[in-house]
C-alpha positions as CSV (number, residue, x, y, z in Angstrom):
1,M,10.2,2.0,22.4
2,I,11.0,-1.5,23.5
3,K,9.8,-4.9,23.2
4,I,7.5,-5.9,25.8
5,A,6.8,-9.5,27.2
6,K,3.3,-10.2,28.5
7,R,2.7,-10.8,32.1
8,P,0.6,-13.7,33.1
9,K,-3.3,-12.6,32.4
10,P,-5.0,-11.0,35.5
11,R,-7.2,-13.3,37.1
12,I,-10.4,-10.8,36.7
13,L,-9.9,-11.1,33.0
14,I,-9.7,-15.0,32.9
15,Q,-13.0,-15.1,35.0
16,N,-14.8,-12.0,33.0
17,A,-13.4,-11.1,29.7
18,A,-15.7,-13.4,27.7
19,R,-18.7,-12.1,29.2
20,W,-17.6,-8.4,29.3
21,T,-17.1,-8.7,25.5
22,R,-20.6,-10.0,25.1
23,V,-22.2,-7.5,26.9
24,L,-20.1,-4.6,25.4
25,Q,-21.3,-6.1,21.8
26,E,-24.8,-6.0,23.1
27,T,-24.4,-2.8,24.6
28,R,-23.1,-1.4,21.3
29,A,-25.6,-2.6,19.1
30,V,-28.4,-1.0,21.6
31,S,-27.7,1.8,23.3
32,G,-24.1,2.9,22.6
33,D,-23.4,4.2,26.1
34,E,-19.8,2.3,26.8
35,S,-18.8,4.1,29.8
36,A,-19.5,1.0,32.1
37,A,-17.3,-1.2,29.6
38,R,-14.3,1.5,29.9
39,A,-14.2,1.1,33.5
40,R,-13.8,-2.5,33.5
41,Y,-10.4,-2.8,31.7
42,R,-9.4,-0.1,33.9
43,D,-9.7,-2.5,37.0
44,D,-6.6,-2.1,39.5
45,S,-5.5,-5.4,39.1
46,I,-5.4,-4.9,35.2
47,L,-3.5,-1.4,35.5
48,R,-0.8,-3.0,38.1
49,E,-0.1,-5.7,35.4
50,L,0.0,-3.4,32.8
51,K,2.7,-1.1,34.9
52,L,4.9,-4.1,35.8
53,E,5.1,-5.0,32.2
54,T,6.6,-1.5,31.1
55,G,8.1,-0.5,34.4
56,G,5.3,2.2,34.5
57,K,6.3,3.7,31.2
58,C,4.4,4.3,27.9
59,C,4.8,1.6,25.9
60,Y,5.2,3.7,22.8
61,C,7.5,6.7,23.9
62,E,8.6,5.2,26.8
63,C,8.2,8.4,29.0
64,E,7.1,7.6,32.7
65,V,3.3,7.4,33.4
66,T,2.5,9.4,36.3
67,P,1.0,7.0,39.0
68,G,-2.9,7.6,39.3
69,L,-3.0,10.4,36.9
70,Y,-2.8,9.0,33.4
71,N,-3.7,5.4,33.9
72,I,-4.8,4.8,30.2
73,V,-4.9,1.7,28.9
74,E,-4.0,1.1,25.2
75,H,-5.8,-0.8,22.7
76,I,-3.1,-1.9,20.0
77,L,-6.1,-2.7,17.7
78,P,-8.7,-0.2,18.6
79,W,-11.9,-1.1,20.6
80,S,-13.7,1.0,18.6
81,E,-13.3,-1.3,15.4
82,F,-12.5,-4.6,17.0
83,A,-14.9,-4.7,20.0
84,Q,-14.1,-8.7,20.3
85,L,-10.6,-7.6,21.7
86,A,-11.6,-5.0,24.1
87,Y,-10.6,-7.3,26.8
88,F,-8.2,-9.5,24.9
89,W,-4.9,-9.2,27.2
90,S,-2.4,-9.3,24.5
91,N,-4.3,-6.4,22.9
92,L,-3.6,-4.1,26.1
93,L,-0.9,-2.0,27.2
94,L,0.0,0.8,29.3
95,I,0.0,4.2,27.4
96,C,0.8,8.0,28.4
97,E,-1.9,10.4,27.7
98,R,-0.1,12.4,24.8
99,C,0.7,9.2,22.9
100,N,-3.1,8.0,23.3
101,S,-4.3,11.4,22.3
102,F,-2.3,11.3,19.1
103,K,-2.7,7.8,18.2
104,G,-6.4,7.6,19.4
105,A,-8.3,4.7,17.0
106,K,-5.8,5.1,14.2
107,Y,-5.3,1.7,12.5
108,D,-4.7,0.7,9.1
109,R,-4.4,-3.1,8.2
110,D,-2.0,-2.3,5.0
111,D,0.0,0.4,7.1
112,P,0.1,-0.8,10.5
113,N,2.0,0.7,13.5
114,I,4.6,-1.2,15.5
115,N,3.3,-3.8,17.9
116,P,5.8,-3.6,20.6
117,I,4.6,-7.1,22.0
118,R,4.9,-8.8,18.7
119,D,7.5,-6.9,17.0
120,E,11.2,-6.1,17.8
121,P,10.9,-2.1,17.9
122,S,14.8,-1.7,17.2
123,H,14.1,-3.3,13.7
124,H,12.1,-0.6,12.9
125,L,13.3,2.4,15.0
126,L,16.7,4.1,15.6
127,Y,18.0,6.9,17.5
128,A,20.3,9.5,16.7
129,G,20.7,11.5,20.1
130,P,17.2,12.5,21.1
131,V,15.8,12.2,17.6
132,A,13.7,8.7,16.8
133,L,14.5,8.0,13.0
134,A,12.3,5.0,10.9
135,K,14.0,2.1,9.6
136,S,10.9,0.6,8.2
137,Q,7.2,1.5,7.2
138,K,6.1,0.4,10.5
139,G,8.8,3.0,12.1
140,R,7.6,5.4,9.8
141,R,3.8,4.9,11.2
142,A,4.9,5.0,14.6
143,L,6.6,8.1,14.2
144,I,3.5,9.7,12.5
145,D,0.7,8.1,14.9
146,T,2.4,8.9,18.1
147,R,4.6,11.7,17.1
148,L,7.8,10.3,18.7
149,N,9.4,13.6,17.9
150,R,7.1,15.9,19.3
151,P,8.7,18.9,20.8
152,D,8.0,18.2,24.4
153,L,9.3,14.5,24.2
154,Y,12.4,15.7,22.1
155,E,13.3,17.9,25.2
156,S,12.9,15.2,27.7
157,R,15.1,13.1,25.8
158,R,17.4,15.5,25.3
159,K,17.7,16.5,28.8
160,H,17.8,12.7,29.7
161,L,20.9,12.2,27.6
162,R,22.7,15.3,28.9
163,R,22.4,13.9,32.4
164,I,23.5,10.5,31.1
165,E,26.8,12.4,29.7
166,R,27.4,14.3,32.9
167,M,27.1,11.2,35.0
168,A,29.5,9.1,33.0
169,R,32.0,11.9,33.0
170,S,32.0,12.2,37.0
171,V,32.2,8.3,37.9
172,R,35.4,6.4,38.1
173,R,36.7,4.8,35.2
174,D,36.4,1.5,36.6
175,L,32.7,2.0,37.3
176,L,32.3,3.6,33.6
177,A,34.1,0.4,32.0
178,D,31.1,-1.9,33.3
179,L,27.8,-1.8,31.5
180,Q,26.3,-5.0,32.9
181,V,23.5,-5.4,35.3
182,G,24.6,-3.9,38.9
183,S,26.7,-1.0,37.1
184,P,25.7,2.5,37.5
185,L,25.1,3.3,33.6
186,H,23.1,-0.1,33.2
187,D,20.9,0.1,36.3
188,S,20.2,4.0,36.0
189,Y,19.5,4.2,32.4
190,I,20.1,1.0,30.1
191,A,17.7,-1.1,32.2
192,A,14.4,-1.7,30.5
193,E,12.2,-0.3,33.3
194,N,13.9,3.2,32.9
195,P,12.6,6.0,31.0
196,Y,13.8,6.3,27.3
197,S,15.8,3.1,28.0
198,R,16.4,2.4,24.0
199,C,17.3,6.0,23.3
200,A,19.5,5.9,26.3
201,A,21.1,2.4,25.2
202,V,21.9,3.8,21.8
203,F,23.5,6.8,23.1
204,I,25.7,5.0,25.7
205,D,26.8,2.7,23.1
206,L,27.9,5.4,20.6
207,N,29.8,7.2,23.2
208,H,31.2,4.9,25.8
209,S,34.7,4.7,24.3
210,V,35.1,8.4,24.1
211,W,33.7,8.9,27.6
212,M,36.3,6.0,28.6
213,K,39.4,7.7,26.8
214,D,38.4,11.2,28.5
215,T,38.0,9.8,32.1
216,S,41.1,9.0,34.2
217,G,41.3,7.3,37.8
């Protein structure tokens, strides 16, 4: 999980969020049919900005969200409880199907999950190889609510880290030494738009000196 900077609010929300919120609250009070309300926050212009914010990754597990397949909008504070925030831009993020199914509408005011917009996730989570570990109660809540060590996700991270190691052991020493923007390790793995970038950055930091010793040329 990485910290996410919100992009400018899409024009469609600037123009319609207040009215849509009012209609949602009225509909909820009368019929309970919210299918139209769900379609509104999945507008293409909203999804486009959400994808740009995360590089097309899930805001929690950092897996790549398949374009056009699982375009799911996360409400950090669930709209089932906070109807007034259903179209609030700072409450919306891109989420994968698996994290969304596990997290659902879970929310505890006294035991909140990490908010990747407001919180710095590295203060709450750390990685030991492909395993996510909690550094705080918010970190523990994130591990539980979105199952950040679920078997399929663990295996994806493990394979990702193995690819990094193979790549690191195959490049020239001068390329391996550089971890700045434009370098192979940075642009392919550390940069925020890459899947599992936080896990990758920690892995590279821990192993870089060893790779440098083992690489010649």
